[in-house]
C-alpha positions in Angstrom: 199.5 114.1 217.0 196.9 112.5 219.3 194.1 110.3 218.0 191.8 110.8 220.9 189.9 113.7 219.2 189.3 111.6 216.1 186.5 109.2 215.5 186.7 105.5 216.4 188.7 103.3 214.0 185.6 102.0 212.3 184.7 105.6 211.2 188.2 106.1 209.8 187.8 102.9 207.7 190.1 100.7 209.8 189.3 97.0 210.3 188.0 95.8 213.6 186.8 92.6 215.2 183.4 91.1 215.0 182.7 91.8 218.7 183.7 95.5 218.2 181.4 95.8 215.2 178.5 94.2 217.0 179.1 96.6 220.0 178.9 99.6 217.7 175.9 98.3 215.9 177.5 97.7 212.5 175.6 95.3 210.4 177.4 92.1 209.4 176.7 89.9 206.4 173.7 88.2 207.9 172.1 91.5 208.8 172.8 92.9 205.3 171.2 89.9 203.7 168.1 90.2 205.9 167.8 93.9 205.1 168.1 93.1 201.4 165.4 90.5 201.5 163.1 92.9 203.4 163.7 95.6 200.8 162.9 93.1 198.0 159.7 92.1 199.7 158.6 95.7 200.1 159.4 96.4 196.5 157.4 93.4 195.3 154.4 94.4 197.4 154.5 97.9 196.1 154.8 96.7 192.5 151.8 94.5 193.0 149.7 97.3 194.5 150.7 99.6 191.6 149.8 96.9 189.1 146.4 96.3 190.6 145.7 100.0 190.9 146.5 100.6 187.2 144.4 97.6 186.3 141.5 99.3 188.0 142.1 102.3 185.8 143.2 104.5 188.7 146.3 106.6 189.3 148.7 104.8 191.6 148.6 106.7 194.8 150.5 104.5 197.2 151.1 106.3 200.5 152.0 109.8 199.4 150.2 110.6 196.2 150.9 109.8 192.5 154.4 108.5 191.8 155.5 110.0 188.5 158.3 108.5 186.4 159.1 111.2 184.0 161.5 114.0 185.1 159.3 116.6 183.3 156.3 115.5 185.4 158.5 115.8 188.6 159.3 119.4 187.7 155.7 120.3 186.9 154.5 118.7 190.1 156.8 120.9 192.1 155.9 124.0 190.2 152.1 123.5 190.1 151.2 121.1 192.9 147.5 122.0 192.6 147.3 120.4 189.2 148.3 117.0 190.7 145.7 116.8 193.4 143.7 113.6 192.8 140.4 112.8 194.5 140.7 110.3 197.3 140.2 106.7 196.2 137.6 104.3 197.6 138.3 102.4 200.8 138.3 98.9 199.3 138.8 97.2 202.6 135.7 98.8 204.1 133.6 97.6 201.2 131.7 94.4 201.6 133.0 91.5 199.5 129.6 90.2 198.7 128.4 91.8 195.5 130.0 95.2 195.9 132.6 96.2 193.3 135.5 98.6 193.4 134.6 100.7 190.4 131.9 101.3 187.9 132.0 98.8 185.0 132.4 100.0 181.4 129.4 100.2 179.2 130.7 97.4 177.0 130.3 94.9 179.9 126.6 95.7 180.1 126.2 94.1 176.6 127.5 90.7 177.7 125.0 88.0 178.1 124.1 86.5 181.4 125.3 83.1 182.6 122.6 80.8 181.1 121.5 77.3 182.1 121.5 76.5 178.4 123.4 77.4 175.2 126.7 78.3 176.7 129.7 78.1 174.3 133.3 77.6 175.2 135.1 81.0 175.3 132.0 83.1 176.0 132.3 85.8 178.6 129.2 85.6 180.8 127.8 87.7 183.6 126.5 86.5 187.0 123.5 88.9 187.3 122.7 90.3 190.7 119.2 89.6 191.9 117.0 92.4 193.0 116.0 90.4 196.1 119.7 89.4 196.9 118.9 85.8 196.5 121.6 84.9 194.0 124.3 82.5 195.3 127.1 85.1 195.2 125.3 87.7 197.3 123.9 85.0 199.7 126.9 82.8 200.2 129.9 85.0 199.2 132.8 84.0 197.0 136.5 83.1 197.5 139.0 85.9 198.0 140.8 85.2 194.7 137.5 85.5 192.7 136.5 88.6 194.7 139.8 90.3 193.7 139.2 89.5 190.0 135.6 90.8 190.2 136.9 94.1 191.7 139.5 94.5 188.9 136.9 93.7 186.2 134.2 95.9 187.7 131.5 93.2 187.2 130.9 89.6 188.2 132.1 87.9 185.0 133.7 84.6 184.1 134.6 82.7 180.9 132.8 79.6 179.9 135.3 76.7 179.7 134.8 73.1 178.7 134.9 72.1 182.4 131.9 74.4 182.9 129.9 72.6 180.3 130.9 69.2 181.7 130.0 70.0 185.3 126.6 71.5 184.3 125.9 68.4 182.2 126.6 66.2 185.2 124.2 68.2 187.4 121.5 68.0 184.7 121.9 64.3 184.5 121.4 63.9 188.3 118.4 66.1 188.3 116.5 64.1 185.6 113.2 62.7 186.8 114.2 59.2 185.7 117.0 59.2 188.3 115.0 58.6 191.4 118.0 58.2 193.6 121.4 59.4 192.5 124.2 61.0 194.6 127.8 61.7 193.7 130.8 62.7 195.7 133.3 64.6 193.5 136.4 66.6 194.1 137.4 69.2 191.4 141.2 68.5 190.9 143.9 70.3 189.0 147.1 72.2 189.2 147.4 75.5 191.0 145.6 78.3 189.2 143.7 76.1 186.8 140.3 77.5 187.8 138.9 75.0 190.3 137.1 77.7 192.3 135.6 79.3 189.2 134.3 75.9 188.1 132.8 75.3 191.5 131.1 78.7 191.4 129.7 78.1 188.0 128.3 74.8 189.1 126.7 76.5 192.1 125.2 79.2 189.9 123.8 76.6 187.5 122.3 74.5 190.3 120.7 77.5 192.0 119.0 78.5 188.7 117.7 75.0 187.8 115.7 74.1 190.9 118.4 72.8 193.2 118.8 73.3 197.0 122.3 74.8 197.4 124.7 74.9 200.3 127.8 76.7 199.3 130.9 77.3 201.6 133.4 79.4 199.6 135.8 79.9 202.6 135.9 76.7 204.5 139.3 77.5 206.1 137.6 80.2 208.2 135.6 77.5 209.9 138.7 76.1 211.5 140.8 79.2 212.2 139.4 80.0 215.7 137.4 83.1 214.7 134.1 82.0 216.3 133.0 80.6 219.6 132.8 76.8 220.2 131.4 74.7 223.0 131.9 71.0 223.7 128.8 68.9 223.6 129.2 65.7 225.6 126.1 64.0 224.0 127.4 64.3 220.5 131.1 64.4 221.4 131.9 67.3 219.1 132.6 71.0 219.6 129.5 73.0 218.6 130.1 76.1 216.5 126.9 78.0 217.2 127.8 81.4 215.8 129.2 80.0 212.5 126.2 77.7 212.2 123.8 80.7 212.5 125.6 82.4 209.7 125.3 79.4 207.5 121.6 79.2 208.3 121.1 82.8 207.2 123.0 82.0 203.9 120.8 79.0 203.3 117.6 81.0 203.7 118.9 83.8 201.6 120.2 81.6 198.8 117.3 79.2 198.5 114.1 81.2 198.1 112.2 78.0 197.1 113.2 76.1 200.2 109.6 75.8 201.4 108.9 73.5 198.4 111.2 70.9 199.9 109.8 68.5 202.5 111.6 69.9 205.5 108.7 69.9 207.9 108.8 72.7 210.4 112.5 73.3 210.1 112.1 76.3 207.8 110.0 78.0 210.4 112.6 77.1 213.1 115.3 78.5 210.8 113.4 81.8 210.4 112.8 82.0 214.2 116.4 81.3 215.0 117.3 84.6 213.2 115.5 86.5 215.9 116.1 84.3 218.9 119.0 81.9 218.3 118.4 78.6 220.1 121.0 75.9 219.6 121.9 76.9 216.0 124.5 74.2 215.7 122.0 71.4 216.3 119.4 73.1 214.1 122.0 73.2 211.2 122.6 69.5 211.6 118.9 68.8 211.5 118.4 71.1 208.4 121.2 69.5 206.4 120.1 66.0 207.2 116.5 66.9 206.2 117.7 68.4 203.0 119.6 65.2 202.1 116.7 62.9 202.9 113.9 64.8 201.1 113.2 63.7 197.5 111.4 66.7 195.9 114.5 68.8 195.0 118.1 67.7 194.4 120.6 69.2 196.8 124.2 70.4 196.1 126.8 70.6 198.8 129.6 72.8 197.4 132.7 73.2 199.5 135.7 75.2 198.5 139.0 74.8 200.3 138.0 71.2 201.0 141.4 70.3 202.5 140.4 72.3 205.6 138.1 69.5 206.6 141.0 67.0 206.8 143.4 69.4 208.6 144.1 70.2 212.2 142.3 73.3 213.2 143.6 76.3 215.2 141.1 75.6 218.0 142.3 74.3 221.3 140.7 72.0 223.9 140.8 72.8 227.6 144.3 71.1 227.8 145.5 73.4 225.0 145.8 70.5 222.5 145.0 71.2 218.9 141.5 70.1 217.8 141.1 68.1 214.6 138.7 69.7 212.1 136.5 66.5 212.2 135.8 67.2 215.9 134.1 70.5 215.1 130.4 70.4 214.3 130.3 72.0 210.9 133.2 70.1 209.4 131.9 66.9 210.9 128.5 67.0 209.2 130.1 67.9 205.9 132.5 65.0 206.2 129.7 62.6 206.9 128.0 63.6 203.7 131.3 63.3 201.8 132.0 59.8 203.2 128.4 58.4 202.8 127.6 58.1 206.5 124.8 60.6 205.9 123.2 59.6 202.6 121.3 62.1 200.6 118.5 61.0 198.3 119.4 62.9 195.1 122.2 65.4 194.7 126.0 65.9 194.6 128.7 66.7 197.1 131.1 68.8 195.1 134.4 70.0 196.6 137.5 71.9 195.4 140.8 72.2 197.2 143.0 75.3 197.3 146.8 75.5 197.2 147.1 79.2 197.9 147.1 78.8 201.7 150.2 76.9 202.6 149.2 76.7 206.2 146.6 74.1 205.3 148.1 71.9 202.5 146.2 69.2 200.7 146.6 66.0 202.9 147.9 62.8 201.5 144.6 60.8 202.0 142.7 63.4 199.9 145.4 63.3 197.2 145.2 59.5 197.0 141.4 59.4 197.0 141.0 62.0 194.3 144.0 61.0 192.2 145.8 64.2 192.8 149.6 64.1 191.9 151.9 64.1 194.9 154.2 67.1 195.5 156.9 64.9 197.0 157.5 61.1 197.1 155.2 59.2 199.4 155.6 55.6 200.6 153.6 53.1 202.6 155.0 54.5 205.9 153.7 58.0 205.3 151.1 59.3 207.7 147.5 58.3 206.8 145.1 58.8 209.7 142.4 56.1 209.7 139.5 58.5 210.3 140.7 60.7 207.3 140.9 57.6 205.1 137.3 56.7 206.1 136.0 60.2 205.3 137.8 60.4 201.9 137.4 56.8 200.6 134.2 57.6 198.5 135.5 60.9 196.9 136.3 60.8 193.2 138.6 63.2 191.4 137.3 65.2 188.5 140.3 66.7 186.8 140.2 69.9 184.7 142.9 70.9 182.3 145.9 72.8 183.6 145.9 75.3 180.8 143.5 77.3 178.7 142.4 76.1 175.3 142.8 78.5 172.4 139.1 79.6 172.5 139.2 79.9 176.3 142.4 82.1 176.3 141.0 84.3 173.5 137.7 84.7 175.5 139.6 85.7 178.7 141.9 88.1 176.8 139.0 89.9 175.2 137.1 90.0 178.5 139.9 91.8 180.3 140.3 94.2 177.4 136.5 94.9 177.3 136.5 95.5 181.0 139.4 98.0 180.5 141.4 96.2 183.1 144.2 96.0 180.5 144.9 98.6 177.8 143.1 98.3 174.5 146.5 98.9 172.9 147.6 95.4 173.7 148.1 93.4 170.5 148.3 89.8 169.5 152.0 89.9 170.4 151.0 90.6 174.0 148.6 87.7 173.9 151.2 85.3 172.6 153.8 86.4 175.1 151.3 85.9 177.9 150.4 82.4 176.7 154.1 81.5 176.4 155.0 83.0 179.7 152.2 81.2 181.6 152.1 78.0 179.6 148.4 78.6 179.3 147.7 78.5 183.1 144.6 80.7 183.7 145.9 82.4 186.8 149.4 83.0 185.4 148.0 84.1 182.1 146.1 87.0 183.7 148.4 88.0 186.6 151.9 87.3 185.2 151.0 87.7 181.5 148.5 90.5 181.0 148.8 92.5 184.3 152.6 92.4 184.4 152.7 93.5 180.7 151.4 96.9 181.8 154.6 97.6 183.7 156.9 97.2 180.7 
């Protein structure tokens, strides 16, 4: 009997050489491992999307409608498909991240008290109220992406008062005292990943904006060095001017500081307002405005910078020879570093920064870790790279460490907040709370994401 009419040996289950298998397109061990990893990645992404959708109180729609688990639901769906037609969800990507929320908040959240400049207790859930004139710091300057995601899940701009909140607001009040004629601090909020550094920085910004401070808040500093806006080299100042990004910051300063005319800025306020209509060298104007804000003595000024490590990194911009440009050679990071290093002194105020570990493309540099007393992720020695200009910019920064885990009151406040917001089911019991605390070791981010939100899947 001839074998010519039959399939190739591989189809009949016979062994073959690697070259023959490659020629026929048969996956080898490396291909199978890659396919398995890709499938696991897709499963994790789908699980995270489902968990976030259920946390928002919506039916998980995915790509092709609700995904039922019960066999009975599957049968009913096939028999009566019209009963399983859900209204289309909101396009969350199209919504603006500044002040717009993904869903309507429950009525219970409307009874929470506002974030006050006085009488805040540890564990209290407080609301950042939205101003009618859009002059509040969140609407004017924006917020980090991690906090924006939490606000969308909660349905309202809420946070929990921690001991670090009380400490940082007390430090701001001490600087603003009339007896302190000249006082300036350069502080870096330090702590482990997910401990709440960005939340502490946001609470400090909100407190300062409501107690008569001038505020300059940059929640997404990495975007200043990722080559998303134009830049032009200035031979006179020997930096690359970021005109478009500078104009956006000028708009934010005007929107977030309604009392800016009370400060002694001369005619700069009028120039800022005129630049909104006809931009004229906005990068140089921003330099002049920030320097004038630091030199005036009528109002204290707060420079708040999240993702601080971006100022000490290599940007994604390129020079005419296609060499990477250091962040300190860009106009906006340069002026911020001069305030942080003391080259540009400000009469009364604080430079408050916080670094982020969520973006691995821009890790925390060694010089910033040593200046702020941040623990090293790997052993470092005297021969490790420490650029001299980075050491100069970071030498005056002091670390202000916040706890890596929730206290009991803080954890209870966060747990009750997420239940009140209906982001997690009311049926959760004390056992769920204890499991979340044990699983996360009290870490705030892990307590919410890996503890409470993951518990809804089981």
